[in-house]
C-alpha positions, 0 to 999 in steps of 0.5 A, spaced: 858 178 836 865 181 837 868 176 833 862 176 827 859 170 830 852 169 829 849 168 836 842 165 838 840 165 846 836 160 849 832 164 855 826 164 859 824 171 859 825 174 851 823 181 853 828 181 859 833 178 854 832 183 849 833 189 853 840 185 856 843 183 850 841 188 844 837 187 838 843 183 834 842 177 838 837 171 836 833 170 842 829 163 843 824 162 849 825 155 852 826 152 859 832 147 861 828 144 866 822 143 861 825 138 856 819 139 852 821 146 850 828 144 847 825 144 840 830 141 835 829 147 831 832 151 836 839 148 835 838 148 827 845 151 825 848 151 832 855 149 832 857 150 839 853 151 846 856 155 851 851 154 857 851 159 863 845 157 866 844 157 874 839 157 879 837 164 882 841 166 888 838 172 892 840 176 898 835 174 904 834 181 905 832 182 898 835 186 892 834 192 888 830 191 881 836 190 877 840 185 882 846 190 884 847 186 891 848 179 888 851 181 881 857 185 885 860 179 887 865 182 892 861 184 899 857 178 902 850 178 903 846 172 906 843 168 901 837 163 899 835 160 893 829 163 889 825 159 884 827 152 881 832 148 886 839 147 884 837 139 883 832 142 877 837 147 874 844 145 875 843 138 874 837 135 871 836 142 867 843 141 864 842 134 863 836 136 858 840 141 855 846 136 854 841 131 851 838 136 846 845 138 844 847 131 843 842 130 838 843 136 834 851 139 834 854 137 828 859 131 829 857 130 836 853 124 836 855 120 830 862 118 828 864 120 821 860 116 815 864 112 810 862 114 803 861 110 797 863 112 790 861 119 788 857 121 782 862 121 776 867 119 781 871 112 782 870 108 788 873 108 795 870 112 801 870 120 801 875 120 807 880 117 802 878 121 796 874 127 797 869 129 792 872 135 788 867 140 786 872 146 784 879 146 784 883 140 786 883 134 782 876 136 780 878 137 773 872 132 771 867 129 774 862 133 778 866 139 777 866 139 770 858 139 770 858 146 775 857 152 770 858 158 775 855 165 773 853 172 777 847 173 780 847 180 783 842 185 786 840 187 780 834 182 780 831 186 785 833 193 782 840 194 785 846 196 782 851 191 784 855 187 779 860 181 780 863 176 776 866 169 776 873 167 772 877 161 771 884 162 774 890 159 771 893 154 775 900 154 776 905 150 780 905 155 786 903 152 792 896 156 793 893 157 786 886 159 785 881 155 781 876 160 781 875 168 783 869 171 785 870 178 784 866 185 783 863 191 787 857 191 792 853 197 792 847 199 797 843 204 792 836 202 791 835 197 797 840 193 794 847 190 797 849 183 795 853 179 789 853 172 788 856 166 784 851 161 783 851 154 779 846 153 773 842 147 776 844 140 775 840 135 772 841 130 775 842 132 782 848 131 785 848 126 791 852 128 797 849 124 802 855 120 803 859 126 806 858 130 812 859 137 809 864 141 804 871 144 805 873 150 801 880 153 801 879 161 800 884 167 800 879 171 804 878 179 805 876 179 812 868 179 810 863 174 812 860 170 806 854 165 805 854 159 802 847 156 799 845 150 796 838 148 793 835 141 793 829 144 788 830 146 781 826 152 782 829 159 781 826 163 787 825 157 792 828 155 799 835 155 800 839 152 805 844 157 808 850 157 812 855 163 813 863 163 814 868 168 816 874 170 812 881 172 814 884 178 810 889 176 805 890 169 808 889 162 805 885 158 809 880 152 810 873 153 811 869 147 814 861 147 812 858 141 815 851 139 812 848 139 819 850 147 820 845 149 814 839 152 815 833 153 811 832 160 808 827 164 803 830 170 801 834 171 807 828 169 812 830 163 816 824 158 816 821 153 821 821 146 821 813 146 819 815 150 813 822 146 811 825 140 812 832 139 814 837 139 808 837 133 804 844 132 801 842 127 796 839 131 791 843 137 791 841 142 785 845 148 785 851 151 789 851 159 791 856 163 794 854 170 796 857 177 799 851 180 802 849 187 807 844 182 810 845 176 815 838 173 816 831 175 819 833 183 818 840 182 821 846 186 818 852 182 816 857 185 821 863 185 817 860 187 810 863 193 807 861 196 800 865 197 794 870 192 790 871 185 793 875 179 791 874 172 793 879 167 790 877 160 791 882 154 791 878 148 792 871 146 794 870 139 796 865 134 799 868 130 805 866 125 810 871 127 816 870 135 817 877 137 814 879 143 817 884 147 822 879 151 825 873 147 828 874 140 827 876 138 834 874 144 838 869 144 844 862 143 842 859 144 849 862 149 854 859 149 861 860 155 866 860 151 873 863 154 879 870 153 883 868 149 889 864 144 887 868 138 889 869 141 896 863 140 901 865 133 902 873 134 901 876 131 907 880 136 912 877 142 909 877 148 913 870 152 910 872 158 914 877 159 908 873 157 903 868 161 899 861 162 903 857 157 898 862 151 900 860 152 908 852 153 906 852 148 900 846 144 904 843 150 906 843 152 899 839 146 897 846 142 895 848 148 890 855 145 889 853 138 889 848 139 884 853 143 879 858 137 880 853 132 878 851 136 872 859 136 870 859 129 871 853 128 866 856 132 861 863 129 862 860 122 860 855 125 855 860 123 849 860 131 847 867 134 846 866 139 852 870 144 856 868 145 864 870 152 866 869 153 874 870 161 875 871 164 882 866 169 885 863 173 879 863 181 879 861 186 875 868 189 874 870 191 867 874 186 863 882 186 862 885 183 868 890 178 868 888 171 869 890 165 872 888 158 871 889 152 875 886 145 876 884 141 882 879 146 885 883 149 890 882 156 887 879 162 891 879 169 888 874 173 883 873 174 876 869 179 872 863 176 868 866 179 862 872 176 862 869 169 863 865 171 857 871 172 853 874 166 855 868 162 853 868 164 846 876 163 846 874 156 848 870 155 841 877 155 838 881 151 843 882 144 841 887 143 846 882 144 851 877 139 849 875 134 855 878 139 860 876 142 867 879 148 870 878 154 875 880 161 873 880 168 877 884 174 876 890 176 879 886 182 883 885 181 890 878 182 893 881 188 897 882 191 891 877 194 885 879 193 878 877 199 874 880 197 867 886 195 864 889 202 863 891 205 856 897 201 856 893 194 855 887 197 852 885 193 846 890 188 847 888 181 845 890 176 850 894 170 848 889 164 850 894 159 848 899 161 853 894 162 859 890 155 857 897 151 856 898 145 860 891 143 862 890 136 863 884 132 861 881 128 866 882 132 872 876 134 876 879 135 883 874 130 886 875 126 892 875 118 890 875 113 896 876 118 901 882 121 898 883 128 894 885 127 887 888 134 887 891 136 880 891 128 878 887 125 872 882 121 876 884 115 872 891 116 873 889 116 881 885 110 881 891 106 877 896 109 883 891 107 888 890 100 886 897 099 885 
């Protein structure tokens, strides 16, 4: 949410989740141990999954109503499992979620499509020759059929105003083909401005493409991109939101799988609207609005003048973007220690308590490792995070990461959450498994980063540098693989 990314939380207890997460998070009720509850519409529009599920561990002596004994993470209380077993949650439940995500995440389950000739275009695949809808080489074909015009909140009594102008193209490296600009005002219950094309007749068939890529010069605000497959003026649209970088030219990837059916900014269920069919695109629309969806506010909206220069809009097969295309789609929060219960020669007295108590806790670490292996074999672009002991300390401590599952220490839940969000934009971490802790020892309480570091963004690229794919820390053939990739270790063993 701090990044302005729309969040949907899949939970067992919606009422409890609402109290914990606040009103600006979309909440859906499901149970990963029951695959029938993981409905396709819950994943509609989702571009990445962060999984932090786990079976419930409680002190045998009991806990406070808000589970303070468990959550504090430093003092040891003799634990037991309550409710569903580790096998059901940490292995089978995770497998159910992975399977549901495979079917839904854009680009995760299928290879890029190869397109035939686009309408009004020459032959060849869209991967070789993207179909330009604005700018680029689109001076003819579909681009010439698109007539853009303003559509603002005056249709509902508001007083916002906007316009679209064709920009003069020069020999400059970054030239706008279109400029969407105006003033958004919130009086009279208004608060949006948009540019929309006249209906295309016949519709444009984009079924050979995976999505759209825009190149824009942002203003730091969030916009919406809407497409319609119906010629009606006030009808169902398919919408996705995109964030812009202030005064920077950058690419925005809009995969078709990420478009959600909406009517007047209210999202629609599958029973009310089918998923987007890109074979019959009737109109396009770009909007700056005070509102997101279902009554939520746009977190980066600022009323007043705005401008969005657009260099190009193109339909592409492979999602050409420098931000999301090759980043992790599924991030799993596992645990340090998952490979240690059966490691030869290990001294459990020097390990986290769960290692020595693995059998007594229903094989909690064993089943977390089985869940990891299921995700690793799924084909999804993944990252597995193994935090050390989780605490309720504030975020901001210095962090270290390692591979090989030998780390002992503690880390704030807030720091793990920030790390997971950063991984969504970290292509170098796809296919990696690593442990993480803070540099603060158990004997010290971390009170916060202090004024000198308050508000300073972490350099995640530096923290995560050097991670290697295929490293798990497992024992293979009775030998601990340490920080070597399993395949390399197997090859060395056979040699």
